[in-house]
N, C-alpha and C positions, 0 to 999 in steps of 0.2 A: 420378150426378148429370148433368144436361145438359151437353154440351160442344159449343158451336157458335160460329161466327164471326159477329159482329154488325157490319154495315157502316153502319147508320143507325138512328135512333130517332125516334119521334113520340109524345110523351105516354107512355101506358102500353104502347106497342107497340115491339118490337125487330125490325128487318129483318135477316134472316140472309143470309149470302153465297150461299146456294143459291136465293135469290129468295123464300123464304117469310117470313111474319111470325109472331111468337110474342107472346102477351099475357103481361105481367108480373103474374101473379096474386098475388105476395107483395111487390111494391114492392122488387125486388132483395133485399137483406137487411133487409127491413122499413124502408127508409129513403127510397125515391124517392117521397115523398108527393105531389109535384106533377108527376110524370112527368119525362121527359127532353126535351131540346132546347127548354127554356122560353125564349121570346123575352124575357120580363121579367127572368129571371135573367141572360141574356146582355147585355141592355142595361145593367143595373147594373154588371156587371164591366167592360164596355166603357167606361162613363163614368169608372170609378175608375182603370183601368189607366194612362192617360197622366199622371194626377196623381202617383201614387207607388204602387209595388207593395208596399213594405215601409216601415214607419216605427215605430221604437221609441217607446213612449209618453213616454219621458223627453226625446225630441228633437222629435217631430212631434205636434202637438195632435191627439188622436184623434177628430175630428169624426164620422167615419162609424161608428166603434165605439160612440160615445155615442148616435148616432141609432138604431143597432140595439138597444141596450139599452132605450131608451125605447119603441121600437116593440114590442119583445118583451114588455115589461111590460104594455103596453096590450092586446096581442093575447091574453094569457092571463088578463087580469083581475086582475093583481097590480101596479097602477100605481106603488106606492111601494116596491117591492122594490129591493134592491141586487143587482147582477149581476156575476159574474165569468165572462169568456169564456175557454174553454180549447179544446184541440184534439181531444178525442174523449170519448165517453161514459165510458170507464173512468177517464180523468183527472178528469172531472167528479165521479164518485163519490168518488175519492180526495180531491179538494179539498173536497167537501161534508163528508166525514168529518173532515178537519182543522179546518174552520171550526166544525163542531158541537162538537168537543172543546174548542176555544178558548172558545167562547161559554159552555158550561156551567161551565167552570172559573172563568171570570171572574164569572159570574152567581151561582154557588152553591157554589164551592169544592169541586167534585167531586174525589175522590181518584184516580179512574181513568177512562179514556175508552172504556169498552166500547161496541161497536156491535152491536146485536142484529138478526139477520136470520132469515128463515124457511127451512124445509127445502125449499121449492119456488121459491127465489129465484135470480136471476142478476143480477150487478151489474158484469160486466166481466172483462177478461182479464189483469189484473196479479196478482202474487203475493198481494197483500192482498185484492183483491176476490174472487178465486177461492177463497181460504181462508175468507172470510166467508160465501160464498153456498152454495146447496144444489143446484146442478145436478149430478146424478149423473155425467153423461158427462164433466164438466170439473173434478170435484173433484181437487185435487192428492193425491199420495201422503200418507199420514198423517204421515210424517216432514217433509213440506214445508209443512204447514198453519200453522206458527208458533203452534200451540196454539189456533187459531181454528176455529170451526164454526158452523153455524146454531143458533139458540137456542130456536126455538119452531116449532110446526107451522103451516103455512099452512092456512086454513079451506077446504080442498078435499079430496075423497075420496082421491086417490092416497096422500097422506101423513097424513091425519087422519080415518081411518074411525071410525065409532061402532058399538059393540057391538050397540046396539038397532036398527041400520039407519036411524037418523034422519040427516037431512042436517045439514051445518054451518049454524050460525046466528051471530048477533052474539055470543052467549054464548061462542063459541070464543075470543074475545079475552081472556077471563079467564085463559087459559093464559099469555098474555104477562104479565099482572099478577103471576102467581105466579113467573115467571122473574125479573122485575125485583126483586121483593121478596126472592127467595132470594139473589140476588147482592148486594142492597143498592142502593137507588136512588142512593146516593152514588157508586157505581162505574159507573153507566150514563150514557153521554152521549146516545145517540140510538137510536131504532128506525128501521131502513132497510128499506123495503118497496116493492114494485111495487103501485100501487093496483089495477091489473088485471094479472093474470099474463101474462107475455110468451110466450117460446118454450120455456121449460122444461116447463111443463105443457100449454101450448097454449091460451092465451086464457081461463083461468078467471076468472070474475067473482065478487068477494066477496059474501057474504050481505048483505042490506040491514042497515044499522046497524053492520056490523063495523068499518069504517074510522072511524066516529064514536066507537065505544067505544074503539078503539085510541088515538085522540087524547085522549079523556078520561082514560084510564089514564095516559098519558104526562104530561099536564098536572098531574095530581094528584101526580106523583112528580118533577116538575122534569126530565123527560126530553124531548128534542127529537124531532120526527117529521120524517124525511126521506123524500120520495116520489121514487123513481127512475122518472121518466117519460121516460127515454131513448127507449123504443120507443112509448109510448102518448101522449106529449105532442103538442100542436099538431094537434088534431082527429082523430087516428087512431081514437078510439073514439066520435066524434060530438060531443065537446065540446072546448074549448081544452085542458083538462087532464082526464084520466080521473077524477080525484077529484071533479070538479064534477058528476058524476052523482048525488052524495049530499051532503046538508047536514051541516055541523058537523064536517067532517074536514079542514079546511084545514091543510096542513103548514107547518112552520117553514121548511123548505128544500126546493126543487124542483130536480131535475136534468133538463135537456132536451138532446137531441142529434140523433137520427136525423131527425126531422121538421123540424128547423131547418136542417140542412145539405142535407137532401133528396137526398143522393147527389152534390151538386155540390161539396161541400167538407167535409172533416172538421172538426167543431166540436162544442162543448158549451157550455151555459150553466148556471151554478149561481146560483139565485135565492134570496135570503135576505130574510125578512120584515122590515119596518121596526122591529118591536118589539125585535129582537135584533141587527140589523146593527151598531148603534153599538158593541156590545161587542167587535167584531172589532178595533177600533182603541183599545181601552182600554189604559191604561198597563201593566196586568198581563197583557195578551194575548200569546200566542205570536206569533212572526213569521208574516206571511202566507205561505201555501204558494206555492211557485214555480209560475207559470202556464205556463212554457215559452216558448222563443224565438218560436214561430209563433202563440202565443195572441193573439187579437184582431188577427190579420193583416188589413190593409185589404181585400184581395181576398176573403178569407173573409167579412168583414162585408158587402161588396157583394153577394156571392152570397146571403147569408142575407136581406138586404133584398129581393132579387128573389123569394126563396121566400115571404116574408111578403106581398109584392105579389100573388103568385099565390093564396095562401090567402085574402087579403082580397077577391079578385075572385070567389071562389066564392059562389054562391047557397046560403047555408047551410041554408035551409029545405028546398030541393030536395035538397041534399046529405044531410041527415039522413034524408029520406024514402027516398033511394036506399039508404042503409045499412040501413034497416029492411026494405026489399024484398030486399036481398041476404041478410040474416039469415034471412028467411022462406024464401027459395028453398033456402038451404043446409040449414036444419033439415028440409026435406022429404026430404032424402037419408037421414035416419035410417030411412025405410021400406025402404031397400034393404039386402040382406044385406051384411055387412062393415062398415057404418057404425054405430059404437057410440053416438056422441054428437056434437052440434054445439053449441058455446057461443061467446059473445063479444058484442061491442057494436060499433056503428058500421060501420067498415071493417076490423075485426079479429075473425077467427073461427078457432077450432080445430076441425078435423074429425078426431075420434078414430076410428081404424080397429081392426078385429080384428087380432091379432098376425099378422105375416107378409105383410101386404098392401101396406105403405107403398111400398117401392121399385118394386114392379110397377105400382102405381097412378101413381107419378110418371112412369114410362116411358109409360104409357098417356095421361096428360094432355099430356105433351110431344108425342106423336104427333098429338094433336088441337089443338095450337097454344097451349097454356097452360103456364106455368112456375109451380110452387109451391115453398115452402120447407118442409122437414120439421121436425117436433119429435119428440124421443125423450128418455126418461130420467125420467119422472115415476112415482114409486111402485114397488112390487114386487108382481107382475112389472111391468116398466116398460111404460108406455103408449106408443103411437106414433100419429102422424097427420100431417096437413099443416096449415100455417097459410095461411089465405086472407086476404090483406091487400092488395087492389089499390090503386093510386094513387088519391088522393082526387079527382082530376080525371077519373076514369073516367066514361063516359056510361052511360045505361041500356042501350044496345045492347052496350057493352063487357061489362057485368056479366051480361047475358043470355048472351053468348057464353061467358063464364067458367063460369057455372053449368051450361049445357048440355053443355059439354065435360067438366066434372067428372062430371056424371050419366052421360054415355055411357062415361066411363072406368071408373067404379065398376061399371056394368052389364056391361062387357066382362070383368071379373074373375070374374063369377059364372055 
């Protein structure tokens, strides 16, 4: 992996100590959505800093946190949601799981709070989320999984091949229905999934109608749908939420993180639909999950408001067009030896490579002034490749530089 000293930043560019610049082709760890050194983010923090840097909600009225919640709900088109602010994506998933279990038990008298995930999922780094999810490289030892594991196959070739050679379709969701029915719907609290696959498989996009069918299956069985949009939320795929590429698949609970903090602050938001949020405070509800000392920190909220300021300043029509051009340029790489497939949406793509090329290619791209994030661990034999996810404020010239450098790097390996 690259190892270099950075002395300054400008948007999507990192200035190294040796005087060279490198383009951040994967938004750091898929988080610096609005680039670095944002004047809008700095201004928000600067305005809040002299007021107070910490204030417990029981002591200080949380004006800035409430402003963030309102702005966030409007930004993603869920204006009536209730929001919990926490400190990272992993904790956001844990809180979402706790809230889902409480809601279904109050609403329908569920006997057990099973959470179903797919075998190509990733939902964080805690003992619980690692045990639930299906990332091969990060699965705990069998003795440490607490008896948990993924419950169904994701609708993508690495883990859900078809004997007749056909591709996955919306009908693959029927596997989930069978799993819920086999366990008994009274035992299942929620299905937790990434609407667009992140870095485990490398930006797989679900078949048309798949997410809608998942939502239908869950509604029919009084099971909640949780969308983990830690990576994909806030315009990464070209829409405020990745699920908004398709109709009829609105989740009950959404988790946001990376694009909200944008590398300026650790943060996550758990958004709960208005139809079920009142059940959280029902007399029979379990205690609310602990949010943590630093949750809803005022400086964190200020930074997030600056990120939303940046996102709202983007010309979204031009932004979507740039994403389409980026996708077309990347897909043209499949004509080159060693590039197996390019997939994705918006400003999120996976470039799958022939085995054995990944680390050499990353060295080649670094030499040409671009950094990328690798993905490994999908299917058997495991696929590998790199994630192309530039900051959303990248210009046409920036993206042309990125794709040219990647093309030259792939060509140099052949």
